[in-house]
N, C-alpha and C positions, 0 to 999 in steps of 0.2 A: 872885448877886444877882438874877437873872431870876425865881428861884423865889419871891422875897419881894415882887415888884412886882405890884400888882393894877390892871388897866386900869380906869379910872373913866369918867365920862361924857364924851361929845364934844358941845360947844356951838359952833355955827358952825364956825370954824376953830381951836378950842382944845380940847386933849385934857388930861385930868386923869389923872395916875398917882398911885395910892395906895401909900404905903410904911409899913413898921412903926416906923420910928424916924428921928430927926433926923439921925443920921450918914449913913443911906442917902439921905435927902432932899437933904443937902448935896452928896454925890457926884453924884446925878442932876442937880441944878441946874448943876453944873460941866459936865456932859456934854450939857445941855439944847441948846445951839446945834448941836452936832454931831449929835445924835439928830434934831432938827427938820430939818436939812439933808438928812440921809439919807432921812427919810421923804418929803420934798419931791422928791427925785430919784427916788423910787419912784412918783410920781404922786399922792401924797396931799396934798391942799390944806390943809396945816397951817400956821398962823402962829405958834402958840405952844404950849408944853407947860407945864402947871401941875403942880407936885409938891406933894402934901399928905400929911402924916402921919396914919395911921389912928389914931383913938382908940378904945379898947375900950369 
């Protein structure tokens, strides 16, 4: 899954991740709270992850 996720822009304390399809976006949204918590534990001041599907 990691190979298909593209980091997007960081705005304030919000980070956007770009994914190729809806299925992957859904899975990352489920993992969002866990990923956010992990990044906060690493010292990254992140409040929210946004997941967006890339359009060609």
